[in-house]
C-alpha positions in Angstrom: -3.0 -1.2 -18.9 -0.9 -2.2 -16.0 1.7 -0.2 -16.8 0.0 3.0 -17.7 -1.3 2.3 -13.6 2.2 2.0 -12.3 3.5 5.0 -14.6 0.6 6.9 -13.7 1.1 6.1 -10.0 5.1 6.6 -10.2 4.2 9.9 -11.7 2.0 11.7 -9.0 4.3 9.9 -6.1 7.3 12.1 -8.1 5.8 15.5 -8.4 4.3 15.0 -4.8 0.7 15.0 -5.3 1.2 11.3 -3.1 3.0 12.2 -0.9 4.7 9.5 2.0 2.5 7.8 4.0 -0.5 7.7 2.1 -3.1 5.6 1.7 -3.5 3.9 -1.8 -7.7 2.6 -2.9 -7.9 -0.6 -2.6 -7.8 -3.0 -5.7 -11.6 -3.6 -5.9 -11.4 0.4 -5.9 -9.5 2.1 -8.1 -10.3 -1.0 -10.7 -14.1 0.1 -10.3 -13.4 4.1 -10.6 -10.8 2.8 -14.3 -13.0 0.5 -15.0 -10.2 -2.2 -15.0 -9.9 -5.6 -13.3 -8.8 -6.2 -10.4 -6.2 -8.4 -11.8 -5.0 -5.1 -13.6 -4.6 -2.6 -11.2 -3.0 -5.9 -8.6 -0.2 -6.4 -11.0 0.5 -2.4 -11.1 0.5 -1.9 -7.0 2.9 -5.5 -7.1 5.8 -3.7 -9.6 5.3 -0.6 -7.5 6.5 -2.4 -4.3 8.7 -4.7 -5.7 10.1 -1.2 -7.3 10.0 0.5 -3.5 8.0 2.7 -4.2 4.7 1.4 -2.5 5.0 -0.5 0.8 1.8 -3.3 2.4 -0.4 -1.9 5.2 -1.6 -5.3 6.0 -5.1 -5.2 6.1 -4.8 -0.9 5.8 -3.7 -1.5 2.1 -0.8 0.2 0.6 1.4 3.1 1.0 2.8 5.6 -0.3 6.7 4.7 1.0 8.4 7.2 3.0 11.9 6.0 2.7 13.8 4.6 5.8 13.0 6.7 8.9 9.7 6.4 7.7 9.7 2.3 7.2 11.4 2.3 10.5 8.5 4.0 11.8 5.4 1.7 10.2 7.2 -1.1 10.5 7.3 -0.6 15.0 3.6 0.3 14.4 3.2 -2.9 12.7 4.7 -5.1 15.6 2.5 -2.8 18.5 -0.6 -3.8 16.3 0.4 -8.0 15.7 0.7 -7.5 19.7 -2.6 -6.3 20.6 -4.2 -8.6 18.0 -2.0 -11.6 19.3 -4.2 -11.2 22.5 -6.8 -10.8 21.3 -6.9 -13.6 19.8 -5.7 -15.5 22.8 -8.7 -13.8 24.6 -11.0 -14.9 22.2 -9.5 -18.5 22.0 
């Protein structure tokens, strides 16, 4: 099942049906939709991340990789977000 999900998502990316930056459903949502165990979806997502097809967006979830320029933009956005949350945490303490 993991392989089938991975191949389907990979095919959707290749066909352009999932554009760069598109957020994928959460592991739980996709698992419930497909009526499979959450670990099956997690395995597929992790394999796609290792292959460079997906990137982690932290709490937002996983998205389709956009190449080197898209990745750079996302990283800088993450740093800005991380800085804001660090300030928020400092205020809470």
